[in-house]
FIDO-528198 format. One record per residue: residue number from 1; residue in one letter; z, x, y of N, C-alpha, C in turn. Coordinates in Angstrom, 2 decimals. Layout:
BEGIN
     k   r      n_c3      n_c1      n_c2     ca_c3     ca_c1     ca_c2      c_c3      c_c1      c_c2
   NUM   A         Z         X         Y         Z         X         Y         Z         X         Y
...
// end
This chain:
BEGIN
     k   r      n_c3      n_c1      n_c2     ca_c3     ca_c1     ca_c2      c_c3      c_c1      c_c2
     1   M    122.31    178.17    139.61    121.21    179.05    139.99    120.28    178.29    140.91
     2   T    119.89    178.90    142.00    118.97    178.24    142.91    117.54    178.71    142.64
     3   E    116.59    177.87    142.99    115.20    178.18    142.74    114.71    179.24    143.72
     4   S    113.98    180.20    143.21    113.36    181.22    144.05    111.89    181.26    143.70
     5   K    111.15    182.19    144.29    109.73    182.26    143.97    109.51    182.78    142.56
     6   H    110.52    183.44    141.98    110.40    183.98    140.63    111.05    183.10    139.57
     7   I    112.03    182.30    139.97    112.72    181.40    139.04    112.43    179.96    139.47
     8   V    111.93    179.18    138.53    111.63    177.77    138.79    112.62    176.92    138.02
     9   E    113.27    176.02    138.73    114.23    175.10    138.10    113.51    173.82    137.70
    10   L    113.67    173.45    136.44    113.12    172.20    135.91    114.29    171.35    135.44
    11   A    114.20    170.05    135.63    115.30    169.15    135.28    114.87    168.18    134.20
    12   A    115.64    168.13    133.13    115.43    167.18    132.04    116.56    166.16    132.11
    13   R    116.25    164.97    132.57    117.26    163.94    132.79    117.27    162.92    131.66
    14   E    118.47    162.54    131.28    118.69    161.43    130.34    117.82    161.55    129.08
    15   I    117.85    162.70    128.46    117.09    162.90    127.22    117.73    162.08    126.11
    16   I    116.90    161.43    125.34    117.39    160.65    124.21    117.11    161.43    122.93
    17   F    118.16    161.71    122.18    118.03    162.36    120.88    118.30    161.30    119.82
    18   Y    117.49    161.29    118.79    117.60    160.25    117.77    118.41    160.66    116.56
    19   S    118.81    161.93    116.53    119.67    162.40    115.45    120.23    163.76    115.86
    20   T    121.20    164.22    115.11    121.78    165.54    115.38    120.72    166.62    115.24
    21   H    119.88    166.51    114.21    118.84    167.51    114.02    117.79    167.48    115.13
    22   D    117.56    166.30    115.67    116.62    166.17    116.79    117.14    166.96    117.98
    23   E    118.41    166.81    118.28    119.01    167.55    119.39    118.98    169.05    119.12
    24   Q    119.31    169.45    117.91    119.26    170.87    117.55    117.85    171.43    117.71
    25   S    116.87    170.67    117.28    115.48    171.11    117.39    115.07    171.32    118.85
    26   F    115.50    170.42    119.72    115.21    170.54    121.14    115.73    171.87    121.68
    27   F    117.00    172.17    121.40    117.59    173.41    121.93    117.02    174.65    121.25
    28   E    116.69    174.56    119.98    116.03    175.69    119.31    114.68    175.96    119.93
    29   W    113.96    174.90    120.26    112.64    175.03    120.88    112.77    175.74    122.23
    30   I    113.73    175.30    123.03    113.94    175.93    124.34    114.19    177.43    124.17
    31   K    115.02    177.78    123.23    115.37    179.19    123.00    114.18    180.03    122.56
    32   K    113.15    179.39    122.00    111.96    180.11    121.53    110.92    180.33    122.62
    33   I    111.12    179.74    123.79    110.17    179.91    124.89    110.70    181.07    125.76
    34   P    110.07    182.24    125.66    110.60    183.44    126.30    110.80    183.36    127.81
    35   C    110.01    182.55    128.50    110.15    182.48    129.96    111.34    181.64    130.41
    36   V    111.97    180.91    129.50    113.16    180.14    129.86    114.33    181.11    129.85
    37   E    114.72    181.51    131.05    115.77    182.52    131.20    117.13    181.98    130.79
    38   E    117.40    180.76    131.20    118.67    180.13    130.85    118.56    178.63    131.05
    39   Y    119.56    177.92    130.59    119.64    176.48    130.83    121.11    176.11    130.96
    40   S    121.35    175.03    131.68    122.72    174.55    131.85    122.68    173.06    132.11
    41   G    123.74    172.39    131.76    123.81    170.95    131.93    124.84    170.54    132.96
    42   R    124.51    169.49    133.68    125.44    168.84    134.59    125.22    167.34    134.46
    43   G    126.26    166.64    134.05    126.13    165.19    133.86    125.09    164.89    132.80
    44   D    124.13    164.04    133.14    123.09    163.66    132.18    121.81    164.49    132.34
    45   T    121.93    165.63    133.04    120.76    166.45    133.32    120.92    167.85    132.77
    46   L    119.86    168.31    132.12    119.80    169.69    131.65    118.81    170.42    132.54
    47   F    119.25    171.52    133.12    118.40    172.32    134.00    117.88    173.53    133.22
    48   L    116.56    173.72    133.28    115.93    174.88    132.66    115.49    175.81    133.78
    49   Y    115.75    177.09    133.63    115.38    178.08    134.63    114.29    178.96    134.04
    50   V    113.10    178.82    134.59    111.90    179.48    134.06    111.54    180.67    134.93
    51   K    111.33    181.81    134.28    110.87    183.01    134.99    109.37    182.86    135.20
    52   R    109.00    182.54    136.41    107.60    182.25    136.75    106.66    183.42    136.43
    53   D    107.08    184.62    136.74    106.22    185.77    136.55    106.05    186.15    135.07
    54   M    106.83    185.55    134.21    106.73    185.81    132.77    105.90    184.73    132.05
    55   L    105.73    183.59    132.70    105.05    182.44    132.11    103.59    182.78    131.79
    56   D    103.19    182.48    130.56    101.78    182.64    130.17    101.28    181.29    129.64
    57   E    100.03    181.26    129.22     99.41    180.01    128.77    100.15    179.41    127.59
    58   D    100.53    180.20    126.61    101.23    179.68    125.44    102.58    179.07    125.82
    59   M    103.29    179.74    126.70    104.60    179.23    127.11    104.46    177.94    127.91
    60   L    103.45    177.87    128.79    103.22    176.64    129.54    102.84    175.51    128.59
    61   R    102.05    175.80    127.60    101.69    174.77    126.61    102.94    174.30    125.85
    62   D    103.86    175.22    125.56    105.11    174.83    124.91    105.94    173.94    125.82
    63   L    106.01    174.25    127.10    106.76    173.41    128.04    106.12    172.02    128.14
    64   I    104.80    171.98    128.20    104.10    170.69    128.24    104.44    169.87    127.00
    65   A    104.35    170.48    125.84    104.62    169.76    124.58    106.08    169.31    124.50
    66   L    107.00    170.20    124.86    108.42    169.86    124.83    108.72    168.69    125.75
    67   F    108.23    168.76    126.98    108.48    167.70    127.94    107.84    166.39    127.48
    68   H    106.66    166.46    126.94    105.99    165.25    126.47    106.75    164.62    125.31
    69   R    107.12    165.43    124.35    107.80    164.93    123.15    109.15    164.28    123.49
    70   Y    109.88    164.86    124.43    111.23    164.35    124.74    111.29    163.50    126.00
    71   G    110.14    163.12    126.53    110.11    162.18    127.66    110.65    162.74    128.96
    72   V    110.53    164.05    129.15    110.99    164.68    130.39    109.89    164.49    131.44
    73   D    110.29    164.26    132.68    109.34    164.06    133.76    108.41    165.27    133.87
    74   M    107.14    165.06    133.55    106.18    166.15    133.50    105.59    166.48    134.87
    75   R    105.81    165.63    135.87    105.25    165.90    137.20    105.76    167.21    137.77
    76   Q    106.95    167.60    137.38    107.51    168.85    137.90    106.77    170.08    137.39
    77   L    105.96    169.93    136.34    105.16    171.05    135.83    104.01    171.40    136.77
    78   R    103.75    170.54    137.76    102.73    170.85    138.78    103.03    172.17    139.47
    79   K    104.26    172.57    139.48    104.66    173.83    140.12    103.90    175.01    139.52
    80   F    103.37    174.84    138.33    102.69    175.92    137.65    101.17    175.83    137.77
    81   D    100.69    174.90    138.57     99.24    174.75    138.75     98.76    175.76    139.79
    82   D     98.34    176.89    139.30     97.76    177.92    140.17     96.54    178.51    139.49
    83   E     95.93    179.47    140.11     94.68    180.02    139.57     94.82    180.60    138.16
    84   S     96.04    180.99    137.78     96.25    181.53    136.43     95.98    180.49    135.34
    85   F     96.29    179.22    135.65     96.23    178.17    134.64     95.31    177.01    134.97
    86   S     94.90    176.88    136.22     94.25    175.64    136.65     92.98    175.30    135.89
    87   E     92.25    176.27    135.39     91.01    175.98    134.69     91.24    175.06    133.49
    88   W     92.30    175.26    132.75     92.58    174.40    131.59     93.71    173.41    131.87
    89   F     94.69    173.80    132.72     95.87    172.96    132.96     95.51    171.72    133.77
    90   N     94.69    171.89    134.78     94.33    170.79    135.68     93.01    170.15    135.23
    91   N     92.95    169.83    133.94     91.75    169.26    133.33     92.01    167.78    133.00
    92   P     91.30    166.87    133.68     91.53    165.43    133.46     91.32    164.94    132.03
    93   E     90.68    165.74    131.20     90.44    165.32    129.82     91.61    165.65    128.89
    94   K     92.59    166.40    129.34     93.73    166.79    128.50     94.77    165.66    128.47
    95   Y     95.48    165.56    127.37     96.45    164.46    127.20     97.55    164.48    128.27
    96   W     97.90    165.63    128.77     99.01    165.73    129.71     98.61    165.44    131.15
    97   Y     97.31    165.41    131.44     96.85    165.35    132.84     97.50    164.18    133.60
    98   R     97.43    163.00    133.06     97.96    161.84    133.82     99.48    161.91    133.98
    99   Y    100.17    162.55    133.04    101.63    162.67    133.16    102.02    163.72    134.21
   100   V    101.21    164.74    134.35    101.52    165.82    135.29    100.90    165.54    136.67
   101   F     99.65    165.13    136.71     98.92    165.02    137.97     98.59    163.58    138.38
   102   G     98.82    162.63    137.46     98.41    161.24    137.71     99.17    160.52    138.78
// end
C-alpha cells in the first residue's frame, strides 16, 4: 500500500519482544486502534497503515504510547502535527516531545 493524503504509512523497524505474550500484546494493541486500517511485515519492518481522517486524540495518544513502549521511531508521528492536535501534541512539557520533535 502506498501512502496517500488519507492513508499514512508508519514503519516499526527491528522491534524487540521479550516474550511471546509481549509480542501478542503488541499486535492486540494495534488491532484495538481503530484508525490502523491494516499492517504488514517485510523483513525486519512492520508497516502500519493509518487512516488519517479517522485519527482522533485518543488514537494518536495510543500510537504515541505504543511507539514509546516498543522503541519505534517516534519522529514519524510528526506527520500528525496539525491544527487538530498541535495544542497538546506539540507541547514541550509532554514526555513524547523530544522523541517526536527533538
